[in-house]
N, C-alpha and C positions, 0 to 999 in steps of 0.2 A: 445766452450764446454772444460773443463778441461776433459784430457786424462789419466789421475791416475786412475787407476782400470778399466778401461774401457773395453770391450771386442772388439775389431778391427779388420775387416774383408778385407783383401787385396787380390784382385783377381791381374792374371797376375803378380806374385811375384817372380816367378823364375829368373830375370834378371833384369837390367835396373830400370826406377823408380819406378816398384811393389818393387823390392828388397831392395832400398834404402828406400822406404817407410816404410818397413814392421821394417828396424832398427832405422828409426828416432820414429816412434811411440813408439817403445819399450823404447826407451830412457825416451821418455817423461811419463812412468808410464803404458802405454797400455798392455795388455794382446793379442797377436795378432796373427790371426790365417790365415796364409801365405797358400793359392792354386795357384795353374797351372793346366794344362794339367797333367804334372806329378809332385806328392808331391815335393815342392821345400826345397832345403837344405837353409834354409837358417838364417844369425845370426838375433837373437834378437825373430825368432817365438817362441810363447809358444807351437802352433799344425801346423803342416804341412799336407796336404791333398792335393789330387788331386781333380780339378772341369775344367769340361769343363762347361764354365758358358753360352752356347746356351744349357744346357741339364736343364728342369724344375727342374724334379724329384730330380737328381744331387744338385741341388742347395736347394730345400729343404729339401733332407736328411743331409746337412750339418750342415745347421740351426738347424735341429731338437739336431745333435750331439751336438753342441759349447755352447747350450744354447740362452738366449736372447741375442743380438749384438745391441752394441751400436752405432758404426759406421762400414757403408760398403764403402769400396774404391773400386769402380768400374773400375777396372785399365788394367784389359786386354783387349787389342786392335791389331790391324792388320790393316797394311798397303799395301795393294795391289790394282791392277788396273791403267788403263792410261784413255784414253778418253773411253767414251759411247761406241763408235763404236766397239772397237778391246776386252773391256773387256765382257767377257761372261757370263750371265746369273748368273750363279752358284756363280762364284765370288764375285757377288753383292750381292747374296745372304750371302756367306759367313762373308764379310765385315757388311752388316748391321745385321746380327745375331751377332758378337761380339761387336763391335762399340755400337748398340743403342738395338735389342731387346734383349742383357742381361741385360743392366742395366733395362727397364721396367719389365724383369723377376723379378729381385731382388727386385724393389719397392712393384713389388704385392706381395711378400711373406714378405716383411718385414712391410710395412706400416697398417697392424692390428693391431700388437705388440705394434709400435711406437705410433699409435694415442692412443691406450690406457692406456699405460703411460705416453704418454703426450712429449716425447722427442724422440730422432733419428737423425740422423746423414748421410747426403748421399752425396758424393765424385764422381763426375763424371770426370774421366781424358779425357778431348775432345783432345784440341788442338788449338793454334792459329788459323788453318785453319775452326774452327767451329767458329768464329768468322771473319774471315777473308775470304780465300780460301786456296785451295792447288793447284797450279799451278802444272800439270803434274799428277795430280790421283784424277780423279772425285768422284769414291767410296769413297776414304778419304773425299774428303771437303764435299761430302754430308752427309755421316754418322756422320761426329763430328758436321756439323749444326748440325743434327737432336740431336745429344746428351745434346748439351747446350743446344735446343730448351727443350729437356725432363726436363734437369733441373732447366730447368727456370719455366716449367710450376709446376714441384713439391715446388717450393718455393713460388710461387704465390698461389698454391691453400691450401698447407699444411702450408706454415710459422706461421701461427696464431696460429695455433695448436701443437706449439714445435718443428715442425723438421725443422731440418736446413739442407740447402743443397750449396756445394758449388762447379764450376766448375773450373776444372783447364785446363788452356790452355796457355800452355809455347808454344814457336817458337821450334828452334833445340835443342836435347837433345842428348848427344850422348852415343847412344843406338845401339843394334846390329839393330837395323830397322832402324836407319838413317844410319850406318856403312855398311849394306847388301845392299844398293841401288843397284837398277840394276840388282840384281839376283830374281829369279822367285817366285811370289807372294810377292815381296816388292815393296819399293817406286821405283819408276822409277829414273834413274839416274837425268831426267829435276826435279823431284820433290826435292831432296835431294839437288839437284844446287841453288835451289830456297832456299829453309830454309837455309842453309849455307850461303847465300849473304845477306839474310834476316836482322841477328843479331848472336850476339855472340853465340856459341853450350856451354851450360851449362852440367855440371856434373849432373848426376842423384841426387846425394848426396843434391846437390845445391836445385834441384826441392822439393825434398822430404822436406828440410827444409822449404822452401816456404807453403808447405802444412802444416805443423805443425802448423807454423804461423797463416796462413788463417783460419786452423779450430779454434785455441785459440781465433779468431777475430771475427768467424763468418760470414766471407764474402764471398758472393757468387763468384765474380769475384777472383780466385786467376791467378796473374801473374807474373811469376818467372823474365818475360822479362817485365817491365814495360812500353817499350816503346809501348807494343801490343794496350793498351789504347789509345794512340796516332793515333795510326796506325787507331784504330776502329772509334774514333771520326771522325778523318778525311773522312773517310768512309758514317758516316751519315751525315755529312755535306755538302758532295760534292759527290756524286756517280759517276757521271759519268768522275770527276777528276781522283777519286780514280781508277775505272775500266781501265783509261788510262794510270794510274802509274805501275797497277799489267800488262798488254800489255807489258811496256817496261819491268819489271823488267823479265819476261818470255822469250822475247827476248835476253837480256843480258845473261839469265842464258842459254840459250839452245846454 
């Protein structure tokens, strides 16, 4: 997709990857609508609005306000919870609502107009955890797998009708999510340690640049850490060996 003069919405734009995405998309010529729980003050945003992505009515109202949207970056995300035994149901619900159901809500609202126009672009910020797993956080691993699966389904189902879809799957990114690991409702220290051990921690700006490039190429998997593709291939080639390797990584990081 050519981004110049396109209307793009970025959720979770108050910091991290979302904030960097706003700037990168604006630099590419897009008119960017930046959203977060509180209206973010983000350089490059043409419009800034408060948005709870789990609220269908609020999402619909935003779309009515900003007009036809060409690109939706479902970037808002949450990392919380540890193992299934210790993570309460309400925290599971929160993670699934933000990381998966918000994507479904946005797609449900966007697809009719996109299909009528014959084009539209949906970018899901998932994670390498969505292709591999996330040691130390079952809710994060499960929700990011689901985010990748939903993006994949959208691409398979609507790709021939002009709908483009990308799944952003980085490993470590220098965001508050990673840096705040170990505090309440964030990554556990184990989860953060395994992320740091797996590869280089990239800046949000590096990741955002990869997204702009990936949109330009209209590629499904956007991998700022190219080695993720190697890990993913090894997982498919020998699942048992991959599982054993992940157990070793968990032991070394713990």
